[in-house]
C-alpha positions as CSV (number, residue, x, y, z in Angstrom):
1,M,113.1,133.8,-108.3
2,S,110.7,133.7,-111.1
3,F,107.3,132.3,-110.6
4,F,107.7,129.3,-113.3
5,W,111.3,128.3,-111.1
6,Y,109.5,128.1,-108.6
7,T,106.6,126.3,-109.4
8,T,108.6,124.2,-111.4
9,Y,110.5,123.4,-108.2
10,M,107.2,122.7,-106.3
11,S,106.3,119.9,-108.4
12,A,105.1,116.1,-108.1
13,N,108.7,115.4,-110.3
14,I,110.7,116.5,-107.4
15,I,108.7,114.4,-105.4
16,I,108.5,112.0,-106.0
17,K,112.9,111.7,-106.4
18,K,113.9,112.8,-103.3
19,L,110.8,109.7,-102.6
20,K,112.3,107.0,-104.2
21,S,116.5,108.3,-102.9
22,C,115.0,106.7,-99.6
23,S,113.8,103.5,-101.0
24,D,115.1,100.5,-98.8
25,E,114.4,97.2,-100.7
26,N,114.6,94.8,-97.7
27,F,111.6,97.1,-96.0
28,A,109.5,97.1,-99.0
29,T,109.2,93.0,-98.9
30,L,108.3,93.9,-94.9
31,N,105.7,96.6,-96.6
32,K,104.7,93.7,-98.8
33,K,103.7,91.3,-96.4
34,Y,102.3,94.0,-93.9
35,F,99.9,95.6,-95.9
36,K,98.8,92.0,-97.4
37,T,99.3,91.8,-101.4
38,N,98.6,88.8,-102.1
39,L,96.2,87.7,-105.0
40,G,92.3,87.5,-102.8
41,D,94.0,90.6,-100.0
42,Y,92.5,94.3,-99.2
43,G,96.0,95.1,-100.5
44,Y,96.6,93.0,-103.7
45,N,99.1,94.5,-106.2
46,D,100.3,97.4,-104.2
47,R,103.7,99.0,-105.1
48,F,106.3,99.7,-102.4
49,L,109.8,101.9,-102.6
50,G,110.2,100.3,-98.6
51,I,110.6,104.2,-97.2
52,K,109.7,105.0,-93.7
53,V,106.5,107.2,-92.2
54,P,109.3,110.2,-90.7
55,A,111.1,110.3,-94.0
56,I,108.0,111.1,-95.6
57,R,106.3,113.0,-93.3
58,K,110.0,115.3,-93.5
59,I,109.6,115.4,-97.0
60,A,105.7,116.4,-97.5
61,S,107.2,119.1,-95.0
62,K,109.0,120.8,-97.6
63,Y,105.8,121.1,-100.6
64,I,102.7,121.9,-98.8
65,E,102.2,125.2,-101.2
66,I,102.0,122.3,-104.3
67,S,99.5,122.4,-106.1
68,E,95.6,119.8,-106.2
69,D,96.9,119.1,-109.7
70,E,100.1,117.8,-108.9
71,I,99.5,116.2,-105.8
72,I,96.8,114.2,-107.8
73,K,100.0,113.3,-109.4
74,L,101.5,112.1,-106.2
75,L,98.1,110.0,-105.4
76,S,98.2,108.4,-108.6
77,S,101.3,106.8,-108.8
78,K,101.2,103.3,-108.5
79,Y,103.4,103.4,-105.0
80,H,102.0,103.2,-101.5
81,E,104.4,105.4,-100.5
82,I,104.5,108.2,-102.5
83,R,100.3,108.2,-102.4
84,Y,100.6,108.3,-98.8
85,C,103.1,111.6,-99.0
86,G,99.8,113.0,-101.3
87,V,98.0,112.6,-98.2
88,V,99.9,113.9,-95.8
89,I,100.6,117.3,-98.2
90,L,96.4,117.2,-98.9
91,V,96.0,116.7,-95.2
92,S,98.7,119.6,-94.3
93,K,96.9,122.1,-96.6
94,Y,93.2,122.1,-95.9
95,L,94.5,122.0,-91.7
96,K,96.6,124.7,-93.4
97,S,93.7,127.1,-95.4
98,D,91.9,129.3,-93.6
99,N,89.2,129.5,-96.6
100,Q,85.7,127.9,-96.8
101,L,85.9,127.7,-100.5
102,N,89.3,126.0,-100.5
103,K,88.4,123.7,-97.7
104,S,85.2,122.2,-100.0
105,K,87.8,121.9,-103.4
106,L,90.1,120.2,-100.7
107,F,87.1,118.0,-99.0
108,N,86.2,116.6,-102.4
109,L,89.5,116.3,-104.0
110,Y,90.0,113.8,-101.0
111,L,86.1,111.8,-101.8
112,S,87.3,112.2,-105.5
113,E,90.8,110.5,-104.4
114,I,88.7,107.7,-102.2
115,K,86.2,106.7,-105.0
116,K,87.8,106.7,-107.8
117,G,90.5,103.8,-105.9
118,A,93.4,106.9,-105.4
119,I,93.4,106.2,-101.5
120,N,93.2,102.8,-100.9
121,N,94.3,101.5,-97.7
122,W,93.8,101.7,-94.0
123,D,96.8,103.6,-94.0
124,L,95.5,106.8,-96.1
125,I,92.6,106.5,-95.6
126,D,93.6,107.3,-91.0
127,I,95.7,109.6,-91.4
128,S,93.4,111.5,-93.1
129,A,90.1,111.2,-92.7
130,S,89.8,112.2,-88.5
131,A,91.2,115.4,-90.1
132,F,88.3,116.1,-93.1
133,G,86.2,114.8,-90.4
134,S,86.0,118.5,-89.5
135,Y,84.6,120.4,-92.6
136,I,81.1,117.8,-91.9
137,I,80.6,118.9,-88.3
138,D,78.7,122.1,-89.7
139,R,77.3,121.3,-93.1
140,K,74.2,120.7,-93.1
141,D,74.4,117.5,-95.6
142,S,77.1,115.7,-93.2
143,K,74.4,113.4,-92.6
144,K,73.7,112.3,-96.4
145,I,78.0,112.8,-96.8
146,L,78.3,109.9,-94.6
147,L,75.3,107.8,-95.5
148,A,76.5,107.6,-99.1
149,L,80.3,106.5,-97.7
150,V,78.5,103.7,-95.9
151,S,76.7,103.0,-98.4
152,S,79.6,102.5,-101.0
153,N,80.8,99.5,-102.2
154,N,83.6,100.9,-101.3
155,L,85.7,99.3,-98.8
156,W,87.6,102.5,-98.2
157,E,84.4,104.8,-98.6
158,R,82.9,102.8,-96.0
159,R,86.3,103.1,-93.2
160,A,86.2,106.4,-94.2
161,S,82.9,107.3,-93.1
162,V,83.8,105.8,-89.3
163,L,87.0,107.2,-89.3
164,L,85.1,110.9,-90.4
165,T,82.4,110.7,-87.0
166,F,86.0,110.9,-85.4
167,A,86.0,114.6,-85.5
168,Y,82.7,114.5,-83.5
169,L,84.2,112.6,-80.7
170,K,86.9,115.3,-80.0
171,Q,83.8,117.1,-79.4
172,L,82.0,114.8,-77.4
173,E,79.3,114.3,-79.8
174,I,78.1,110.6,-80.1
175,K,75.2,110.2,-82.2
176,P,76.9,110.1,-85.9
177,T,79.4,107.4,-84.6
178,I,76.9,105.1,-83.1
179,F,75.1,105.4,-86.1
180,I,77.9,104.8,-88.5
181,C,79.0,101.3,-86.7
182,N,75.5,100.3,-86.9
183,R,75.4,100.6,-90.5
184,L,78.4,98.7,-90.3
185,L,77.8,95.9,-87.7
186,N,76.9,93.1,-90.9
187,D,79.9,94.4,-92.4
188,K,82.3,91.7,-93.6
189,E,85.7,93.1,-94.7
190,D,87.5,92.3,-91.0
191,L,89.1,96.2,-91.5
192,I,86.2,97.5,-91.2
193,Q,85.2,95.5,-88.3
194,K,88.3,96.8,-86.9
195,A,87.0,100.1,-87.7
196,V,84.3,100.1,-86.1
197,G,85.5,98.4,-82.8
198,W,87.8,101.2,-82.6
199,A,84.8,103.6,-83.1
200,L,83.3,101.5,-80.5
201,R,85.6,101.7,-77.7
202,E,86.1,105.7,-77.6
203,V,82.7,106.0,-77.8
204,G,82.7,104.2,-74.5
205,I,85.5,106.5,-73.5
206,I,83.3,109.4,-73.4
207,D,80.7,108.0,-72.3
208,K,80.5,104.4,-71.0
209,D,76.5,103.6,-69.6
210,I,75.8,104.0,-73.5
211,L,78.2,101.5,-75.5
212,A,77.3,99.0,-73.0
213,N,73.4,100.2,-73.9
214,F,74.4,99.5,-77.5
215,L,76.7,96.7,-76.9
216,D,73.4,94.7,-75.0
217,K,70.7,96.2,-78.2
218,K,73.2,94.5,-80.6
219,I,75.3,91.9,-78.7
220,H,73.9,89.6,-81.3
221,S,74.8,91.4,-84.8
222,I,78.0,92.8,-83.8
223,S,81.0,90.6,-85.5
224,R,83.7,89.2,-82.0
225,T,86.2,91.3,-83.4
226,S,84.0,94.4,-83.0
227,L,83.1,93.9,-79.8
228,R,87.2,92.4,-78.6
229,Y,87.7,96.2,-79.9
230,A,84.7,98.1,-78.6
231,I,85.5,96.8,-74.8
232,E,89.2,96.9,-74.5
233,K,89.1,99.8,-72.3
234,F,86.3,97.1,-69.6
235,S,87.6,95.6,-66.8
236,P,88.8,92.2,-66.9
237,T,86.0,90.7,-65.0
238,E,83.6,93.3,-67.5
239,R,85.5,92.1,-70.7
240,K,84.7,88.3,-69.9
241,F,81.0,89.1,-69.1
242,W,80.8,90.5,-72.6
243,L,82.4,87.7,-74.4
244,T,80.2,85.5,-73.0
245,R,77.0,87.2,-73.7
């Protein structure tokens, strides 16, 4: 097998062709409603082919060795599922790599693709941020990275700032998540309020007292959406207590 033939075979165009062969118009219509693509919604103008996640992941698993340039081509697609496939491959390449320089390159690519609007929906952030969060744990500038994201006007950068801290939670380190959630308490976006509540719920699973103390201090600042998610694991009596504060 020649090198040229191999690299041509492992191209974004081949992946796109395989993905399109799995498209379903009826499922695409359902996805348009599910991901809120109407004017003014977070997913406005996103387009769908109607491909189910298992099919996308199956195709992605065969093309993990494609280059970063080919991944960028996937992430540049107007179709949501093709970008989803690009994100899956990007994450897989990152997790598979044991080279720190390569990991850094992939992480920076990830952040740049969020900034430019290629990784631009909650599912694309949620399947990737917790994996890339492992990269910043040991970095001296981790707080700087998170602060830049949480302070952004870009909805998806702010959501990523929350989800990246899940890597810390896996190591039972709570402070980064509390820091980010505190910064986003007044965020008006529903997707951010949900992410904050979800993250706080995970904090409570690790240490219920820390969550309770946080809620006690922030009860008049936290949105009802975030609060309901945060206290999901509490008893009915405890949930009633917090919801009536």
